C-alpha positions in Angstrom: 0.0 0.0 0.0 1.8 3.2 -1.1 0.0 5.3 1.5 1.7 3.4 4.3 5.0 3.6 2.6 4.8 7.4 2.2 2.2 9.0 4.6 3.7 12.5 4.2 3.3 12.3 0.4 -0.3 11.1 0.8 -1.1 14.0 3.1 0.5 16.5 0.7 -1.4 15.0 -2.2 -4.6 15.3 -0.2 -3.9 19.0 0.7 -3.1 19.8 -2.9 -6.3 18.1 -4.2 -8.5 19.9 -1.7 -6.8 23.2 -2.3 -6.7 23.7 1.4 -10.4 24.6 1.6 -11.0 22.0 4.3 -7.9 22.4 6.4 -8.6 25.9 7.8 -12.1 25.0 9.2 -10.7 21.7 10.5 -7.8 23.4 12.3 -10.2 25.9 13.9 -12.5 22.9 14.9 -9.6 21.1 16.7 -8.4 24.3 18.3 -12.0 24.8 19.6 -12.1 21.3 20.9 -8.8 21.8 22.7 -10.0 25.1 24.3 -13.3 23.4 25.3 -11.4 20.5 26.8 -9.3 22.7 28.9 -12.4 24.5 30.3 -14.4 21.4 31.0 -14.9 19.6 34.4 -12.4 16.8 33.5 -9.6 18.3 31.3 -7.5 15.2 31.2 -10.3 13.0 29.8 -11.4 15.7 27.3 -7.9 16.2 26.1 -7.4 12.5 25.6 -10.6 12.3 23.5 -9.5 15.4 21.5 -6.1 13.8 20.8 -7.7 10.5 19.8 -10.0 12.4 17.4 -7.0 14.1 15.9 -5.2 10.8 15.5 -8.2 9.2 13.8 -8.6 12.2 11.5 -5.0 12.1 10.6 -5.1 8.4 9.8 -8.2 9.0 7.7 -6.4 11.7 5.7 -3.4 9.5 5.0 -5.4 6.4 4.3 -8.0 7.9 2.0 -6.3 11.0 0.8 
């Protein structure tokens, strides 16, 4: 699978194909999740969930991008 051999190239190809239209809103979304996690009643759990969401999103970008 060429995506696993070169994940950085797959991510760059995805960014080029989307013309960076999705990355700015997604970056703001994850920043908002991080801020909300820090302000919540259990910041450690919320930050863990936010990090796991970011990992899943990154994997999805490299696998399907």
